[in-house]
C-alpha positions as CSV (number, residue, x, y, z in Angstrom):
1,M,114.4,119.5,104.9
2,K,112.6,122.1,102.8
3,K,115.9,123.3,101.4
4,H,116.9,119.8,100.3
5,A,113.4,119.2,98.8
6,A,113.5,122.4,96.7
7,G,116.9,121.5,95.2
8,L,115.5,118.0,94.4
9,G,112.5,119.4,92.5
10,I,114.6,121.7,90.3
11,A,117.2,119.0,89.7
12,L,114.5,116.7,88.2
13,L,113.5,119.4,85.8
14,L,117.0,119.5,84.5
15,G,117.0,115.8,83.7
16,L,118.5,114.4,86.8
17,Q,116.8,111.8,89.0
18,P,117.2,110.7,92.6
19,A,117.7,107.0,93.5
20,Y,114.1,106.5,94.7
21,A,112.3,108.0,91.7
22,Q,110.6,105.5,89.3
23,R,113.0,104.2,86.7
24,R,113.0,105.6,83.1
25,P,114.9,104.4,80.0
26,A,118.2,106.0,79.0
27,S,116.7,107.5,75.8
28,S,113.6,109.5,75.4
29,P,111.7,108.3,72.2
30,P,109.4,110.7,70.4
31,Q,105.9,111.0,71.9
32,A,103.6,108.3,70.5
33,A,100.3,109.2,68.9
34,A,98.4,106.9,71.2
35,P,97.9,108.0,74.8
36,Y,100.8,107.0,77.1
37,Y,100.2,104.8,80.2
38,P,103.0,104.1,82.6
39,E,103.9,100.5,83.4
40,R,103.9,99.3,87.0
41,F,107.6,99.8,87.6
42,E,108.5,102.2,84.8
43,W,107.2,105.7,84.4
44,Q,108.8,107.7,81.6
45,H,109.9,111.3,82.1
46,R,110.0,114.1,79.7
47,T,111.7,117.5,79.7
48,A,109.4,120.5,79.9
49,A,110.1,121.4,76.2
50,Q,109.2,117.9,75.0
51,V,105.6,118.2,76.3
52,G,105.1,121.9,75.4
53,M,106.0,123.5,78.7
54,D,108.4,126.3,79.6
55,S,111.2,125.0,81.8
56,A,111.8,128.2,83.8
57,T,108.1,128.6,84.6
58,L,108.0,124.9,85.7
59,V,110.9,125.5,88.1
60,E,109.2,128.5,89.5
61,T,106.0,126.5,90.0
62,V,107.8,123.8,92.0
63,K,109.5,126.4,94.1
64,T,106.2,128.1,94.9
65,A,104.5,124.8,95.8
66,Q,107.3,124.2,98.3
67,E,107.3,127.7,99.7
68,R,103.6,127.5,100.3
69,E,103.9,124.4,102.5
70,T,101.3,124.3,105.3
71,K,102.5,125.9,108.5
72,A,100.7,123.1,110.5
73,T,102.7,120.7,112.5
74,T,104.0,117.5,110.8
75,D,102.7,115.6,113.9
76,L,99.2,114.7,112.6
77,A,98.1,113.2,115.9
78,M,98.7,116.6,117.5
79,E,97.2,118.4,114.6
80,Q,94.0,116.3,114.9
81,A,93.8,117.0,118.7
82,L,94.2,120.8,118.1
83,T,91.5,120.9,115.3
84,F,88.8,118.3,114.8
85,G,89.7,116.8,118.2
86,R,88.5,119.9,120.0
87,A,84.9,119.3,118.8
88,P,82.4,117.1,120.8
89,Y,83.2,113.4,120.3
90,G,86.4,114.5,118.6
91,D,88.8,111.9,119.8
92,A,90.7,109.9,117.1
93,I,89.6,106.3,116.7
94,G,91.6,105.5,113.6
95,P,95.4,105.5,112.8
96,L,97.3,108.7,112.3
97,K,100.8,109.2,110.9
98,E,103.4,112.0,111.0
99,R,103.5,113.6,107.5
100,G,106.4,114.2,105.2
101,P,107.5,117.5,103.5
102,A,105.6,119.4,100.8
103,S,105.7,116.9,97.9
104,G,104.2,116.7,94.5
105,L,104.3,115.7,90.9
106,V,103.4,117.2,87.5
107,M,102.4,115.1,84.6
108,R,101.6,116.1,81.0
109,H,100.4,113.7,78.3
110,G,101.0,111.0,80.9
111,Y,104.7,111.7,81.3
112,I,106.3,113.0,84.5
113,V,107.9,116.4,84.0
114,A,108.5,117.4,87.6
115,E,108.5,115.9,91.1
116,W,109.5,117.3,94.4
117,G,109.7,116.5,98.1
118,D,109.4,112.8,98.9
119,P,106.8,111.4,96.3
120,Q,107.6,107.8,97.4
121,R,106.5,108.4,100.9
122,V,103.2,107.0,102.0
123,D,101.1,109.7,103.8
124,M,97.6,110.3,104.9
125,T,95.6,111.8,102.1
126,H,92.6,112.7,104.2
127,S,89.4,113.5,102.2
128,V,90.8,112.5,98.9
129,T,89.7,109.2,100.3
130,K,86.1,110.2,99.5
131,T,87.0,110.0,95.8
132,F,88.2,106.5,96.2
133,L,84.9,105.7,98.0
134,S,82.7,107.3,95.3
135,T,84.7,105.3,92.7
136,V,83.8,102.1,94.5
137,V,80.2,103.2,94.3
138,G,80.6,103.8,90.6
139,L,82.1,100.3,90.1
140,A,79.0,98.8,91.9
141,W,76.7,100.8,89.7
142,Q,78.4,99.8,86.4
143,R,78.4,96.2,87.5
144,G,74.7,96.2,88.2
145,L,75.0,95.8,92.0
146,I,73.2,99.2,92.2
147,H,70.3,99.8,89.9
148,D,70.3,103.6,90.1
149,V,71.8,106.3,92.3
150,T,68.3,107.7,92.8
151,D,67.3,104.5,94.7
152,H,66.6,104.8,98.3
153,A,69.6,103.8,100.4
154,R,67.4,101.7,102.7
155,D,66.8,99.3,99.8
156,Y,70.4,98.1,99.9
157,L,70.4,96.9,103.5
158,P,68.5,93.9,104.8
159,T,67.7,95.2,108.3
160,S,69.2,98.3,109.7
161,D,68.2,101.3,111.8
162,L,70.3,103.6,109.7
163,F,67.4,104.6,107.4
164,T,64.3,103.6,109.3
165,S,63.4,107.0,110.8
166,E,61.0,109.3,109.1
167,H,63.8,111.7,108.4
168,N,66.3,109.2,107.0
169,A,63.9,107.0,105.0
170,P,63.8,109.3,101.9
171,I,67.7,109.4,101.6
172,T,69.0,108.2,98.2
173,L,72.4,107.0,97.2
174,E,72.9,110.3,95.3
175,H,72.1,112.3,98.4
176,L,75.0,110.5,100.2
177,L,77.3,110.9,97.2
178,R,76.6,114.7,97.0
179,Q,76.7,115.2,100.8
180,T,73.2,116.5,100.8
181,S,71.6,113.6,102.7
182,D,71.3,115.3,106.1
183,W,71.4,111.8,107.6
184,Q,70.7,112.0,111.3
185,G,72.1,109.5,113.8
186,T,75.3,108.0,115.3
187,L,77.8,105.7,113.6
188,W,81.0,104.3,115.2
189,G,80.3,106.4,118.3
190,K,80.2,109.7,116.3
191,P,76.9,111.6,116.1
192,D,76.2,113.4,112.9
193,W,75.9,116.8,114.6
194,A,79.4,116.5,116.2
195,D,81.2,117.0,112.8
196,R,81.5,120.7,112.3
197,P,78.7,121.4,114.9
198,E,76.3,124.2,114.3
199,G,74.8,126.6,116.9
200,D,75.6,129.5,119.2
201,R,76.4,127.3,122.1
202,P,77.1,123.6,122.7
203,A,73.6,122.9,123.9
204,D,72.4,123.8,120.4
205,Y,74.5,121.2,118.6
206,P,72.3,118.1,119.1
207,N,69.2,120.1,118.2
208,R,70.3,121.3,114.8
209,R,67.9,122.2,112.1
210,L,66.8,119.2,110.0
211,W,66.8,119.7,106.2
212,E,64.9,117.7,103.6
213,P,67.3,115.2,102.1
214,G,68.8,116.5,98.9
215,T,68.1,120.2,99.5
216,H,71.1,121.2,101.7
217,Y,74.8,120.6,101.3
218,K,76.8,119.9,104.4
219,Y,80.3,118.4,104.4
220,N,80.1,115.7,107.0
221,D,82.3,112.7,107.6
222,V,79.8,110.7,109.6
223,R,77.5,110.6,106.6
224,V,80.3,109.6,104.3
225,N,81.1,106.8,106.7
226,V,77.4,105.7,106.4
227,L,78.0,105.5,102.6
228,A,81.1,103.4,103.2
229,L,79.2,101.0,105.4
230,L,76.4,100.8,102.9
231,M,78.9,99.9,100.1
232,L,80.4,97.2,102.3
233,N,77.0,95.6,102.4
234,V,76.5,96.0,98.6
235,W,79.9,94.5,97.7
236,R,79.8,92.0,100.6
237,R,83.6,92.2,100.8
238,P,86.1,94.8,102.1
239,L,86.2,97.9,100.0
240,P,90.1,98.0,99.9
241,Q,90.0,94.6,98.3
242,V,87.5,95.9,95.7
243,L,89.6,98.9,95.0
244,R,92.8,96.9,94.7
245,E,91.3,94.4,92.3
246,E,89.2,96.7,90.1
247,I,91.4,99.8,90.0
248,M,94.8,99.9,91.7
249,E,96.3,96.7,90.3
250,P,95.1,97.5,86.7
251,I,96.7,101.0,86.8
252,G,100.0,99.6,88.2
253,A,99.8,101.2,91.6
254,S,102.2,100.1,94.3
255,N,101.4,97.7,97.1
256,T,102.2,100.3,99.8
257,W,98.8,102.1,100.0
258,R,96.4,101.3,102.8
259,W,92.7,102.2,103.3
260,E,92.0,102.2,107.0
261,G,88.9,102.2,109.1
262,Y,88.4,102.7,112.9
263,Q,89.2,100.4,115.8
264,N,85.4,100.0,116.4
265,S,84.2,99.9,112.8
266,W,84.2,96.1,112.4
267,V,81.1,94.2,111.3
268,E,80.3,90.6,110.6
269,L,79.1,89.8,107.1
270,D,78.5,86.4,105.6
271,G,80.2,84.9,108.6
272,Q,83.3,87.0,108.1
273,R,84.7,89.8,110.2
274,M,85.3,92.9,108.0
275,Q,86.3,96.5,108.7
276,S,84.1,99.3,107.4
277,V,86.7,101.9,106.1
278,S,86.4,105.6,106.7
279,G,86.0,108.3,104.1
280,G,88.7,110.5,105.5
281,G,91.2,111.2,108.3
282,H,88.8,113.4,110.4
283,W,89.1,110.9,113.3
284,G,92.1,109.0,111.9
285,G,92.1,106.4,109.2
286,G,91.2,106.9,105.5
287,M,93.6,106.4,102.6
288,F,97.4,106.3,103.2
289,I,99.1,106.5,99.9
290,N,102.2,107.8,98.0
291,T,102.3,110.6,95.4
292,Y,102.9,108.3,92.5
293,D,99.8,106.2,93.2
294,M,97.7,109.4,93.6
295,A,99.0,110.5,90.2
296,R,98.1,107.2,88.6
297,F,94.6,107.5,90.0
298,G,94.4,111.0,88.6
299,L,95.7,109.9,85.2
300,L,92.9,107.2,85.1
301,F,90.3,110.0,85.2
302,L,92.2,112.2,82.8
303,R,91.9,109.3,80.4
304,N,88.1,109.2,81.2
305,G,88.3,106.0,83.1
306,R,90.3,104.1,80.5
307,W,93.6,102.4,81.1
308,K,95.3,101.0,78.0
309,D,92.7,98.7,76.4
310,H,90.3,98.5,79.4
311,Q,87.5,100.8,80.4
312,L,87.9,100.5,84.2
313,I,85.3,103.2,85.0
314,A,82.4,104.1,82.8
315,E,82.5,107.4,81.1
316,K,78.9,108.0,82.0
317,W,79.8,107.6,85.7
318,I,82.6,110.2,85.4
319,A,80.1,112.5,83.7
320,M,77.7,112.0,86.6
321,A,80.4,112.6,89.2
322,R,81.4,115.9,87.4
323,S,77.9,117.3,87.2
324,P,77.1,120.1,89.6
325,G,74.8,119.3,92.5
326,P,71.5,121.2,92.9
327,A,72.5,122.3,96.4
328,N,76.2,123.1,95.6
329,A,77.2,123.9,92.1
330,E,80.9,123.6,93.0
331,Y,80.6,120.0,94.2
332,G,79.8,116.8,92.2
333,Y,80.1,113.4,93.8
334,A,82.4,113.0,96.8
335,N,85.1,114.3,96.5
336,W,84.9,116.0,93.1
337,F,85.4,119.7,93.6
338,L,84.3,121.5,90.4
339,N,85.6,124.8,89.1
340,T,82.1,126.1,88.3
341,G,82.3,129.7,87.1
342,K,86.1,129.5,87.8
343,K,85.3,130.7,91.3
344,P,87.4,128.2,93.3
345,L,90.4,128.3,90.9
346,P,90.3,131.5,88.7
347,S,93.6,130.5,87.1
348,A,92.3,127.1,85.9
349,P,89.9,126.1,83.1
350,E,86.3,125.8,84.3
351,S,86.2,122.2,83.2
352,S,89.1,121.2,85.6
353,V,88.4,119.4,88.8
354,T,90.3,118.7,92.1
355,F,90.1,115.8,94.5
356,R,90.8,117.5,97.8
357,G,91.8,116.4,101.3
358,N,92.8,118.2,104.4
359,G,96.4,119.2,104.7
360,Q,96.0,120.2,101.9
361,N,96.3,117.1,99.6
362,I,95.3,117.8,96.0
363,I,94.9,115.9,92.8
364,Y,94.3,118.4,90.0
365,I,92.9,117.1,86.7
366,D,92.9,119.3,83.6
367,W,91.4,117.8,80.5
368,D,91.8,121.0,78.4
369,N,95.6,120.8,78.9
370,D,96.0,117.0,79.2
371,L,97.6,117.6,82.6
372,V,97.6,116.1,86.1
373,A,99.3,117.6,89.2
374,V,99.5,116.1,92.7
375,I,100.2,118.7,95.3
376,R,100.6,117.7,98.9
377,W,100.8,119.7,102.2
378,I,100.1,123.0,100.6
379,E,98.6,125.7,102.8
380,G,94.9,126.8,102.3
381,G,93.6,130.1,100.9
382,P,95.0,131.4,97.6
383,A,98.1,129.2,97.5
384,L,96.7,126.4,95.3
385,N,95.4,128.9,92.7
386,E,98.7,130.6,92.7
387,V,100.6,127.3,92.0
388,I,98.1,126.2,89.3
389,G,98.3,129.7,87.7
390,K,102.0,129.5,87.4
391,L,101.9,126.0,86.1
392,L,99.4,126.8,83.3
393,A,101.2,130.0,82.4
394,G,104.1,127.9,81.0
395,L,102.0,125.7,78.8
396,R,101.6,125.6,75.0
397,P,98.3,124.2,73.6
398,S,97.7,120.6,74.4
399,A,98.2,117.8,71.9
400,G,96.4,115.4,74.1
401,P,93.5,113.0,73.1
402,A,91.0,115.6,72.1
403,A,88.3,113.2,70.9
404,A,87.9,111.6,74.3
405,K,87.9,115.0,75.9
406,T,85.1,116.2,73.6
407,R,83.1,113.0,74.1
408,L,83.2,113.3,77.9
409,S,82.3,117.0,77.8
410,R,79.2,116.1,75.8
411,L,78.3,113.4,78.4
412,V,78.7,116.0,81.2
413,G,76.4,118.4,79.4
414,E,73.8,115.7,78.7
415,H,73.8,114.7,82.4
């Protein structure tokens, strides 16, 4: 399978195209001055040279991405049982799916220049789901359903024991977005302490140290799921429906993606039974999506929330999401991983961000070079930096929309 996928990626760089790839016109017109946005069923391709890239370097980048495929099993039910499932309360309660091969896509100036593996395949994307969740929070904020992210979370629930304790009462929406809430409790049968438990022995886990909300960063899926339930109450309709209508349909995404919750995460709201979705695949569930749709989502943020003539996501919200948190300078809102000090990705510009999920599943966004890359099922450690380094080594200076990039950089600085 890997051998076939490697040949496929290189063939596309030479101008060939498999049957499943999105259709392109027979001719390649000169690049337009205005930013390019793909249509729903038509995504134009360009050769490396047409977008200021070196073809040989791009081929080597694709090859490296495939050679660095994760060594973990493709059976994600088994993988969950061997990793997160070994922790207390670690049993899966949401859907899981066998994954495909290492896959990905590189886009510059909006045009596809390389794709490999099986980009049409719908796979779990794990914690990239958190970025879809924080986007739904942003939509509520810009619509006025949320007054301010510094509001107490308790103010957006009519009656709930989620935020009534002395410890949880001060928690704000921003604390939940930045994963600094230190929320304490149990949701959908999963105690907060059971996710990446702390202590020298199991008896220590439930008696963890409590931190003042906003002062301590801890990556925790229980707390992200609290945010998802809170947003379900704010929108008063299923979050996948909000995402579809406000984001995925306008950007021309397929109808194959699914945002799943748990078998026990159903609530009744306004007389309707609704599922509260999860913010990742830790216990199953989360976003199931293909590479093309991930790339469209990344392109939306590369264009600073704008798609054609519509500002779908406020630039100010993106600036807020990209701003470093006080407890973790390399993390903005969920799941905006920042390249502060170029420490996470030394090969990439400091302004770049990644949306990351287990596996690994990556959306890399680079405003300096007008570039998006989706890289799926790559191993951890230095592999991602190696791939990004090779990708950027073959670039000429970007001719992308510099004005919008400058404006957003100013907003990030102001925030």
